[in-house]
ZANU-554774 format. One record per residue (C-alpha): y negated, z negated, x negated; residue number from 0. Coordinates in steps of 0.25 Angstrom, whole numbers. Layout:
<pamis>
v:w:u:seq
Y:Z:X:NUM
...
</pamis>
This chain:
<pamis>
v:w:u:seq
-596:-443:-552:0
-594:-454:-563:1
-595:-469:-559:2
-604:-477:-571:3
-602:-493:-572:4
-612:-499:-581:5
-611:-513:-588:6
-623:-520:-593:7
-627:-534:-598:8
-643:-534:-597:9
-655:-527:-592:10
-647:-513:-590:11
-657:-503:-595:12
-646:-494:-599:13
-639:-496:-587:14
-651:-493:-579:15
-654:-479:-586:16
-639:-476:-584:17
-640:-480:-569:18
-653:-472:-568:19
-647:-459:-576:20
-635:-458:-566:21
-641:-450:-555:22
-641:-436:-550:23
-632:-426:-556:24
-626:-438:-566:25
-611:-438:-566:26
-612:-452:-565:27
-616:-465:-557:28
-617:-479:-559:29
-608:-487:-550:30
-608:-501:-557:31
-617:-509:-566:32
-610:-522:-572:33
-615:-533:-581:34
-610:-545:-589:35
-621:-553:-586:36
-625:-557:-571:37
-640:-557:-577:38
-641:-544:-582:39
-654:-537:-577:40
-646:-524:-577:41
-637:-527:-564:42
-651:-529:-556:43
-656:-515:-561:44
-643:-507:-557:45
-642:-515:-544:46
-656:-509:-541:47
-651:-495:-544:48
-639:-497:-534:49
-628:-499:-544:50
-618:-511:-541:51
-619:-521:-552:52
-610:-533:-556:53
-610:-544:-567:54
-598:-549:-574:55
-604:-561:-581:56
-596:-562:-594:57
-598:-576:-597:58
-589:-584:-589:59
-578:-576:-595:60
-581:-581:-609:61
-573:-576:-620:62
-563:-568:-611:63
-569:-555:-612:64
-557:-548:-605:65
-558:-556:-592:66
-573:-553:-591:67
-570:-538:-594:68
-559:-538:-583:69
-570:-542:-573:70
-579:-532:-579:71
-569:-522:-577:72
-566:-527:-562:73
-581:-524:-558:74
-582:-511:-566:75
-569:-504:-561:76
-572:-507:-546:77
-583:-498:-548:78
-573:-487:-554:79
-582:-483:-565:80
-581:-470:-573:81
-590:-473:-584:82
-594:-489:-588:83
-607:-489:-597:84
-610:-501:-605:85
-626:-501:-604:86
-629:-515:-612:87
-616:-522:-609:88
-615:-533:-619:89
-602:-537:-619:90
-590:-532:-630:91
-579:-526:-622:92
-565:-527:-625:93
-555:-517:-629:94
-549:-519:-614:95
-562:-516:-608:96
-566:-504:-615:97
-552:-498:-613:98
-553:-499:-598:99
-565:-490:-598:100
-561:-482:-610:101
-568:-468:-610:102
-578:-473:-599:103
-585:-484:-605:104
-600:-482:-613:105
-610:-490:-619:106
-624:-489:-626:107
-626:-496:-639:108
-639:-497:-646:109
-636:-491:-660:110
-632:-477:-665:111
-616:-482:-665:112
-609:-483:-673:113
-621:-490:-680:114
-623:-504:-676:115
-612:-509:-665:116
-615:-521:-657:117
-627:-529:-657:118
-641:-529:-663:119
-641:-514:-665:120
-656:-512:-667:121
-658:-523:-677:122
-645:-518:-685:123
-652:-504:-686:124
-665:-509:-690:125
-659:-518:-700:126
-652:-507:-706:127
-664:-497:-707:128
-660:-487:-698:129
-668:-476:-695:130
-661:-474:-681:131
-656:-482:-670:132
-651:-478:-656:133
-640:-480:-646:134
-627:-475:-643:135
-618:-473:-631:136
-604:-474:-633:137
-590:-476:-627:138
-586:-489:-627:139
-572:-492:-634:140
-565:-505:-639:141
-574:-505:-653:142
-588:-511:-651:143
-598:-498:-651:144
-588:-489:-657:145
-584:-479:-645:146
-587:-464:-645:147
-603:-463:-645:148
-608:-453:-633:149
-622:-453:-638:150
-632:-459:-646:151
-647:-460:-646:152
-655:-462:-660:153
-669:-469:-661:154
-677:-471:-673:155
-679:-485:-680:156
-693:-487:-682:157
-701:-494:-694:158
-702:-509:-689:159
-692:-508:-677:160
-687:-521:-672:161
-674:-522:-665:162
-681:-523:-651:163
-690:-511:-654:164
-679:-502:-657:165
-668:-507:-647:166
-681:-503:-636:167
-681:-489:-641:168
-665:-487:-642:169
-665:-492:-628:170
-674:-481:-623:171
-665:-472:-629:172
-653:-479:-623:173
-658:-476:-609:174
-658:-461:-613:175
-645:-461:-620:176
-635:-468:-611:177
-638:-460:-598:178
-637:-447:-606:179
-623:-452:-611:180
-617:-456:-597:181
-622:-444:-591:182
-613:-436:-602:183
-603:-446:-601:184
-601:-446:-586:185
-600:-430:-587:186
-588:-432:-597:187
-597:-428:-610:188
-594:-438:-620:189
-601:-429:-631:190
-611:-436:-640:191
-625:-436:-635:192
-637:-440:-645:193
-651:-441:-641:194
-664:-442:-649:195
-673:-453:-646:196
-685:-445:-651:197
-682:-435:-640:198
-688:-434:-626:199
-678:-440:-617:200
-672:-429:-607:201
-671:-431:-593:202
</pamis>
């Protein structure tokens, strides 16, 4: 049984879907949820699910990302995770951190990578006139949002879409994609998974 730690920065909706999915014959279980903001709403959600939580506030560390990450690693490694899943964790990680968890660090990003790494993905897709947007789950490497893609889901961009409307529709599909990819990854399957948002979700 694989041990999964999840890192968040906010409300943790993707985190919650991951936790809820890891039951029954799933090859993994959640062992820890951490945040870089003690006020992150997702911490209470995780605790309510019986998952241990911690917060390492990045602000006292100032620009010393290495010191912040050293404390993050100390907290994470105490739980002996096989997989670390980033679920809305809004900190850029140093090569030292990504190397420490190489091959077991996942992230979900709200675009069809390699398009639109970084922030403001939905506004950038609309401004570019794209017919489709979506989300990607990828392995995390030292290059921002550039690790091997493990899964994607495509969502149509509708006429008159605002970034907020598009983001809301993409988030619904993120909640399908991330649990599906995590299950396969925990089972040793790194083949790419592509989902279509127009199809009925399967249980």
